[in-house]
N, C-alpha and C positions, 0 to 999 in steps of 0.2 A: 526648218526646225529652229527654235530660239532656245537653245540650251547651252549650258555652261560647263557641266561636269565632264571632263575628259579623263582618259586613263592617267595622264600626267598628274592631274589634280588629285585623283584618288591615291596614287602612289606617293605623292607629296605629303598628303595628310598622314598616310601610314608611316612614312619614314621619319618625318619630323617629330611625330609624337611617340613613335615606337609602337603604335597600334592604330587601328582604323575601324570605323563602323562599316565602311563599304568594302574593305579589302576582302577579296575572295581568294583564299589561300590554298596551298597544295601540300604535298607530302613532305614529311620531315626530312630535312637535310642536316648536315653537320652544323651544329650550333657553334662549334669552335673552329671555324675555318682559319687556316694560317694566315697571318697578316703579311707574310712575305710572298703571297701567292703571285704577285706581279713583280717582275724584275725591276731593279732600279732604272735600267735603261728604258724600259717600257713606260715607267712613270714619268721620266724626264721628257720623253717624246710625245706624251699624251696630254693635250691641252685640257682635258676634262679632269685631270688629277689635281689641278690647282684652280683656285678661283681666278676667273678672268680679270685682267687688268683694265678692261673697258669699263665705261661708266656703269656703276652699280652692279658690276659683275655680269653685264650682258654677255651672252655667249659670243665668242669670236668664230663666226661661221667660216671665216677664211681658212682656218687651220683645222677645224673639226672634220674628221673623216669617219666613215662607218666602222673602220677597223679599230677605232678608239673605244667604241661603246662596250663591247664585251669585257675587255680588261678593266675598264672603269667600273662596270657593274660588279664584277667579281671582287675587285679590291674594295669597292664601297660596301658590299655585303660583309666582307671579312672584317673591315674596320668597325662597322656598326655592331657586328656580332661580338667583337672584343669589348667594345664600349658597354654594350648591354650586359655582358658577362661580368664586367668589373662592377657595374652598379648592383647587379643581383647578388654578387658574392661579397660585397662590402660588409666587413664585420662591424662597422660602426652602426649605431641605431639609425633608422631611416629618418631623414629630414627632407624638407621640401627642396633644399638646395642639392643634396647629394643623390636624390632620386628623381623628382619631377624635372628640375632644371637640367640635371645631367641628361635625362632622356630627351629633353627638348634640344639639347646641343648635339646629340648623337646623329650619325648618318649623314654628315655634310656632303661627302663625295657621292653617296648613293642618291641623295636628293638631287644634286646637281646633274648627274648623269641621267636620272629618270626624267627630269623636267625637259631636258634638251631632246632626248630620244623620243619620248612619247608625243611631244609636240610635233616633231618631224614625221613620225609615223602617221599622224593625223593629216598633216598638210602636204607631205611629199613622200607618200608611200612608194616603195620599190620592192621587187621580189626579195632582194637581199635584206631589207629592213623587216619585211614580213617574216622571213625565216628567222631572223634574229629575235623578233618578238615571240615567236613560238618557243624558241630555245630558252628565252628569259622567263616565260610565264611560270614554269614549275620552280625555277630557282628563286624567283621573287616571292612566290607564294609560300614556299617552304621557309624562307627567311622570315616572312611575316608571322607564320605559325610559331616559329621558334621564339619570337618576342611575345606574341599574344598569349601563348600557352606556357610561358616560363613561370613555374610555380614560385620560385624564390623572388623573382621580380614582382610578381603580383602580391606576395606577402608584404613587401615593403610599401607598395601603393595602398593596399588595404589597411595597413597599420596607420598610415597617414590619414586615410579617409575616415577611419574610426575616431581619430583625434582632431578632426577638422575644426571643431568648435573651440578648441583650445590653442590653436596654432597662431592665432593673431594674423591671419593672412589678409592681404588686401583683396578687394572684390574679384579682380581678374585672376589672381593666384588661386583663390578658392574655386572659381569657375574652372580653371585648368584641372585642379585636383578632382573635382566632381566629374568632369567630362572624361578624364583619363580612367578613373575607376569604372565608370559606366561602360566605356569601350572595352575594357578588359573583361568585364563580366559578360558583355554581349558577345565577345569573341569566344567564350567558353572557359575562361580562367578558373571558374569554380566547379567545373565538371571533374569527375573521377578520371583516372588515367585511361580506362577503357573507352569512355565516351570522348575524351580528347583525341584518342587515336582514330575514332570514327569521324570526328570533325576534320582532322587532318586529311583523311582519305576523301571526304566530300569536297573539301577545299581544293585538293589536288585536281580532281576531275572537273570541278566547276570552273576553275581558272583556265584549264585547257579548252573547255567547250566554249566559254565566252570569247576567248581569243579566236577560235575557229569560226564562231558565228560572225564576228566582226570582219574577219578576213574573207569569208564566203560572200558577205554582203558587199564588200568593196569590189571584189572580183566580178560578182554577178552584175552589179550596177553598171560597170563598164562593158560587160559582155553582152548586155541586152539592149544596147543602143539601137535605135531603129534606123535602118539604111533605106533611103528612098531613091529610086531609079530616075524618076521623071520629075523635073522641076514643077510641072503643072500641078502635081499633087500637093505642092506647098502653097497653093493659093491661100491668101489671107495673111501670110507672113510678110514682113517688111523686106526691102532689098537688103538691108543690113543683116537681118536674121537669116536670110537665104544665103548670103555670102558667108556668114559664120558657119552655117551648116555644111557648105561646100568645103570650107577650109578644114573643118573637123573631119569630114569624110576623107579628104586627101591625107591628112595626118594619120588616119587609121588604116590607110592602104586601100581606100575605096575611091580611087581617082575618077572624077567625072560624075560622082554621085553626091548624095546629101545625107548627113548623119544628124539625127535628133537624139541628144543625150537624155538620159533619164535621171531626174533629180530624186531626192531621198523620200518624198512622200508619195502616197497613192495618186493624188491629183498632180498633174503635170501642167506647168504654166502655159506651155505652147498650145494646150487644148482650147484655150480661150480664143485663139486666132485661126486655127486650121479649119478651112471650109470643107475639106474632104472627109466625109464621115467614116469611111473605111479606114483611112489613115489614123483618124482620131481613136478608133477602136484598137488598132494595132498598138498605138502608143500607150493607151490606158492599160491594155492587157499585159504589155511588156512590164509595166510598172507594178500592176496589182498581183501578178502571178510570179514575181521574181523569187528566187531562192526556195522554190517549192518542189523542184525536180532537178534532175541532172547532176552535174559535177559539183555544184555549189548549193545543194539542197540543205536547207536548215531545219526541216521538219522534225527529224529525229533528235537533233540537238535541242530544239525547243522543249520537246516532251521530257527529255532527260534533265534539262535545267529545272523545269518545274518540279520534277520529282526530287532532285537533289536539294532544292531550296526548302521544300516541304519537310524533307528528312532532317535538315539542319535545324529548322525552326522547332521541330518536335524534340530533338535532343536538347535544345536550349530552353524547353519548357513552354513553348508557344503553340497555339492552336494551328497556326499556319504562317507562311512567310510574310504575308501582309501584316499580321499582328506583330510579328517580330520587327519588321522594317519600319512600321509606323510609330512604334512606341516612343522613339526620341523626337519625332516630328511634331509640328504644331497640331496637326490633325489628331494624332494620338491613337486612333483605332480605325479599322476598316469600316466600321459602322458609320463613323463620322464622315468618311469619304463617300460611301454609298448614299448617305442622307443628303450630302451637299449636291452630288450629281443628280440623284433621283428627284430632288425638289425642283430641278430646272428642266427635266426631260419633257414633261407635258407641254410647257410653254414653247420650248424650242422646237419640238416636233410639229406643233400647230403652225409655227412660223414657217418651218421648212415646207409643209404641205401647201401653204399659200404661195411660197416661192416656186414650187414645182408647178402649180396651176398656172402661174404667169408664164413660165417657160413653155409648158405644153400648149398654151394658147398661141404663142409665136410659132411653134413647130407646126401646129395645125393650120395656122393662117397662111403658111407658105406652101400648103398643099402636100405636106409630108404625111406618110402613113406609118408612123412609128411612135411608140411611147418613149419618153425621155429615159435615157440610160446614163450611167456614170460618165461615159466619154462624151456625152452631149451637154452635160450640165454647164461647164465653164463657157462653152461657145455660145449657148443660148442665153445664159445668165448675162453675158456681156451685151447681147442684143437688148435684153430687158433693161439693163443699166443705161444703154444709149437712148432707148426710147423714153425711159422715166426721167433721166437727168440730162438727156442730150449730151452724153459724155463719151468721148472716144479715148480709150486708154492710150492709144498711140499718140494722140494729140497731147495728152497730159504729160507723157514722157518727154516731150520736147522741152519741158520746163524743169525737168529733173536730171540735170547733167551731173554725173557722179562726183567730180571734184568739187563742184559748187555745193552740192548737198553736204559733202563731208566738211568742207571748210567754212562755208557761209551758213550752213544749217546746224550740223551736229556740234562742231567746235564753237561756233558762235553762241549757241545755247548754253554750253558749259561755261563759257566765259561770262555770260550774263548771270548765270546762277551762282557760280563759284569763284569768279574772278580769275580763273586759270587760263593759261594759253599753251598751245601746242606749237613748239618750234621744230622745224625739220632738222634731222641729224643725218645728213647724207654721208657723213664720215663713218657712221657705224655700219659694220658689215651686216648683211641680211642673208637669209637662207634661200631666197628666190628673188629674181629681178622684179617681180610684181610687188614685193613687200617694201613698204616705206617705214622708216624709223623716225620717231619724234621724241623730244624731251618735254616733259610736262612741268610747267612752272606755276607756283602757287600765287595767290593774290598779292602776297608780299614780295614776289620776285624770286623766292627761293625755289631751287630745283626739288621736284617731288619724285619723279619716276621716269622710266623709259617706256615708250609705247610703240608697238609694232602694229601696222595696219596691213592686213593680208586679206583683201576683199574679193579677189577674182578667182573664178573656177579654173581648174586645170586637172589634167590627168594625174592620178595618184593622190588627190585630195579627197577625203571623205566628204559626203554630202552634209548639208546643213550649215549652221552658223554657231559659233561658240567663242568663249573667252578662256584663256588660260594664262599661266605665268611661267616665265623662265627663272625668275627670282621672286620669292615671297617677302613681304614686309615683316620685320621683327626688330624691336628695340633691343631685345636680348642678344641677337646675333648681329646687330648694327647693320641691317639690310634694308635697302629701299627697293621698291617693287619694279620688276621688269615684266610688262604685261603685253599680251597679244590678243587682238580681235581677228577672227577668221570668218569669212563668208564665202559664198559661191555665186557671185554675180557674173553673168556672161559678159566678158570683155568684148568691146567692139573691135572690128578689124583694125589693123594698124592704120593710123592717120585719121580715124573717125572717133567722135566723142562717144563715150559710154553713157547711154540714156537708161535710167532705171525706173522701175515701177514704184508706185507709192508704197507697196508692201516692202520693197527693198529699202526704201527710205526709212520706214519705221523700224526695220530690223537693224539698220545702222545705228539708230538712236538706242535701240534695245541693247545691242552688244556693248556699246560704250557705257551704258548703265552698269553692266557687269564689270567692264574695265575700270571704271571709277570706284566701284566697290573694292577692287583690289588695290588701286593706286592711292586712294584716300585712307586706306587702313592705317591705324595709328595705335597698335597694341604691342605688348611686350613679347608674348609667346607666339612662336610661328604657327603652332597648331590651332590657334584661335584667330588667326589673321584673315582679313579680307573676306572672301566668299566661303570660308569654312563654317557656314551656318547650315541650318536644317534645309532640306530640299524644298520644302514648301514656304521658305522665306527667301531663298537665294534668288528666285525669279522676281521678287518684289522690286528691288532697286532697278532692274533692267526694264520691267514692264512700265514702271513709273515714268521712265524717260520717253516712252513711245509717244505719249500724247502731246509732247512739246513739238513734234513734227508738224502738227496742224495748228499750233498756236499762232494767232495772226501776226505778231511781230516777228516770229521765227520764219514762217513760211514766206512772208513778204521779203525776207532777206536772202533766201536761197532759191525760190521758185522763179527762175528767170529763163527766158528762151535761150537755148544753147547757141543760137546763131546771132540773134539781135541783141541779147541782153535785156530785152523788154520784160518787165514783171509779168507774171501770170495775170491775165485779165481777171478783174474782180468777179465777173460773172462765172468764168471757168473755175476760179478758186472756190466760189460758193458751191458750185456743183460737186467739186472734189470733196469738200467738207460735208455736204449733205449726203453724199453717197458712201461715206465711211461705214455706215451701218447696213449698207446694202448687202444682201446675200449672207447676213450674219447668222441666220438660222442654219444654213448649210455649214458655214465655218464653225459654228459652235457645236453642231451635232457630230461632224466628222472628228472633231477633237474629243468630245465626250465619249463617242463610241470607242476610240482608242484607249482612253482612260479607263473605261469600263472593262475592256478586254484585259488590260494590264491587271486590274484588280481581280477579275475572275480567275486568271491564271494563277494568281498568288494567294488565293483563298482556298485552293485545292489541297486536299491531303495527298500524301505520297502514293496512296493506293487508288486514287481516283483520277489520275492523269489520263486524258482521252487519247484514243488511237488516231481519230480523224480530227485534225485541227480545224479544217474548214467547217465541219459540222459543229464543232465546239464554238467557233466564232459566231456562227449563225444563231445557235441556241442561246449564247451569252447575251447577244444584243436583243434578241426577242424577249428574253427574260426581263429586261429593263425597259422594254417598249421603245428601243432605239434602232430597230431593224427596218430600215427603209432601203430598198434595193438600189435606188439611185444616189444614196449617200453612204458610200463605203467608209469605214474608219480611216482616219488619216494614215495610220500604219496598220498593215496586217501583221500577224504574228511573225511570219518568216523574215520580215525586214524591219521589225520593231526594235531598233537598236537601243532606245531608251530603256525599254522593258527587259529585253532578253540579253542585251549586252552587259547588263549588270548595274550600271550607274543609277538608273531611275526605276529599278524593279519595284513594283507596288508604289511608284512615286510619280507617275506621269500626271496624276491629278494635280500636282504641285503648281503647274502653270496657271490653272484657274484659281486655286487657292491663293496664290500670290497676286493674281489679278484683282481679287477682292481687296487686298491691302493697297495695291497700286492705285486703283480707281478711287478708293476712299481718300488716300493721301493726296492725290492730284486734285480732287474736288476741294479738299481742305486748303491747299495752296492757292487755288483760284479764288477762294473766298477771302484770302488774306493777302491780296496784292499781286498774285501771279508770278511772273518772271522777274524776281528781284533777288539781289544778293543776300538780303536778310533771310528770305525763305530758303535759299540754297544753303546758306551756312547753318541754319537750324537743322535742315535735313542731313547735311554732311555730319554734323556733330552727333546727332542721335542715331542715325542709321548707317551711314557709309563708313565712318571712322572706327566703329566699335567692334566690327567683326563678330565673332562669337564669344566676346568677353562677358556677355550677359545674356539671359534668355531673350529670344527674339521679340516676344510680346512686350517685355519690359521696354525694349528699344522703341517699338512702335508706339506704345502709350506715352513714352517720354516725348516723342515728336508730335503725335496727334492729340494727346490729352485724353484719349479713350480708346477702347477696342474698336475695330472696324465694323461697319455695317455693309450689307450687300446692295444697298440702294444704288450707289454710284456705279457698281459693276453692271447692273441691269440697264441703267441709263446709257453707259458706255457701249453696250452691245445692242442698243436700240430696242430692248425688250420692256422698257419702262420709260415714261416721259418725264417724270419729276419725282423728287423725294416727297414721300407722304408727310 
């Protein structure tokens, strides 16, 4: 998964602005919590109570303990409740300074505690932290409702909004006012007291269920790892992979056996190498049927979440959750999303069927008597790739050593585009030994940000890849950003180099695209900073960076043999580049199938939620002509964290929507000189630095000169040869 929005980001947006589009809130709690809730001694001994003295307020992980979180959260909520109460009850007429700016400054402690805690829950979850997360969910949600549904506070915001044309606000301040007013309205601020009470009740249950969904998924993904008794069953894996599997089994208490971990998507990377068909099926089924039965069953949670979201949308005056969720996005309506996806389905399905025919031919030629199944696809697709391009993925990996990819690939590219450099900061404490800290310096030598690199998989880390922040940028608060990139690359055994796939390479570029969106942010108000943009724009800056991984000058700099240092042979490199669009039909359809499922769940009414989720999934895909048995959706509903976990509900389409922007922008840059500082600075000025201080399409047009077209996307995915 190449996603960005984490629980920490959601809570940050909520607490810094006093409200949030995405916040899923709970039952009412006391709005007037006492500010002396935490003793003076507790405050003095708790490092979260005050801003860290480290560079840019980076957390001091040496002294932060789990016992510090709950007191910090409780005190943080109490302090912000008092701050919000003072704003709401101010007898002076509402002004931008005494209302909007005051709200932006509120909740400093709560924001600090939220950022640290929710980042650690994602990267280093423990039973203790998961229990704390459960306890916090209703408290935080109630706190959010007490802000979002505060009538006196909203009256002040509304008064300013109605006067906005006479306030002589600068563009960013006007944007803040408009966004804040909209978020209040969308949270239910204009509802009567009876309907507000219903919203609170829905939010309470919704928050509890999304937390449980996520925790079930984390527990189940560890629980369903496949244990292999006989090494012979692992035929096709490299010696390093087998050694890693043995070490994982030993660590899990299966001495003398082998353990295959399950990643977050339906398709498992190991399936491309495993020769044993029965084992491939075991691995695929462990992935595809997770969280659908037993202790960590998510099926009832899914149905109830769909019902609650539909109920909330109806209370707020929308036909369904998708209509509500999409209104502030670039797409605007469910119809626009269905049209975008639907327009591509026929061409994609046709492509997939051709790919399936090629795979079946190889299966048949080997004397096998079976039709391709989902667990067969990756294995035989790799054989097709080898036959078509004479390309061995294991051979390619020899030229993609992790550290070289990071420093001579990703960092090198960002230096050429933006003039920046990443300097190691081994003096800064980190939350895990695998994490490395860097300081980012600008083209003029000035320090910009702190960057944490957390790339390796481990127990307790949720699946996927993402970017988040420990400190957000804000001129108002005089804050520079502290950002983290997280991935789940399988680390090689001790003493061996970590060799990565080309997909891992592009994901590293992708996530630093998110990272730079946060680190280059140059706005006044924290709630408009960095990645606080619409979901279907936030993936644009990250996807834009992916294509640099294959740019000739870049790949020549990092693609070198891990032993000899020899550059990747020109012939092999050409094969890698030519094969980029291989299997693109499958890749596109499994994504689109998941996006369609997400939309179908969220266009349901409250009284039409299905009992049988498997039947619903099948019918939904058949409805759109996307039901091919050998191409399951990238995520099935029971482990679809984007959709059901809350952050990207009715929003998974955003990756492709953003890819349209990214492909169009990258083509534009190539037509204007490619990897140059001039191009990078223009992109930084108009896209990366402005956050949400202006509408996203305005930012895009300022950079590109026009709205995007889909031509470059179709070419990028190999579905079209040239622009008409």
